C-alpha positions in Angstrom: 60.2 -47.9 109.7 62.8 -49.9 111.3 61.4 -53.4 112.4 58.1 -53.2 110.3 59.0 -56.3 108.5 59.3 -58.3 111.8 56.2 -56.8 113.2 54.2 -57.9 109.8 55.5 -61.3 110.2 54.5 -61.4 114.1 51.0 -60.0 113.2 50.4 -62.7 110.4 51.7 -65.4 112.6 49.4 -64.2 115.3 46.3 -64.2 113.1 47.1 -67.7 111.9 47.3 -68.9 115.4 43.8 -67.2 115.7 42.4 -68.9 113.0 43.6 -72.3 114.1 42.3 -71.6 117.7 38.8 -70.6 116.3 38.8 -73.6 113.8 39.7 -76.0 116.6 37.0 -74.4 118.7 34.4 -74.9 115.9 35.2 -78.4 115.1 34.9 -79.4 118.6 31.6 -77.6 119.3 30.4 -79.4 116.0 31.3 -82.8 117.2 29.8 -82.1 120.5 26.3 -81.3 118.7 26.7 -84.3 116.3 27.2 -86.6 119.3 24.1 -85.2 121.2 21.9 -85.2 118.2 22.9 -88.8 117.5 22.2 -89.9 121.2 18.8 -88.0 121.1 18.0 -90.0 117.8 18.8 -93.1 119.4 16.7 -92.3 122.1 13.7 -91.4 119.9 14.0 -94.6 117.8 14.2 -96.9 120.8 11.1 -95.1 122.6 9.6 -95.4 119.4 10.1 -99.1 118.9 9.1 -99.8 122.6 5.9 -98.3 121.9 5.5 -100.2 118.5 6.0 -103.3 120.8 3.6 -102.4 123.6 1.0 -101.4 120.7 1.5 -104.8 119.0 0.8 -106.6 122.3 
């Protein structure tokens, strides 16, 4: 079939672009989740320290 080589290159390029988009999306979601968990961890630690101070007084 004429043009089959070109179609194959287009298909591979499209799959590579799709993989890159999905990888970037996964990394963005990971970092958002990581930041959220670190913020929650700091909040728990601050709350625990405040409670310890209150208990000591």
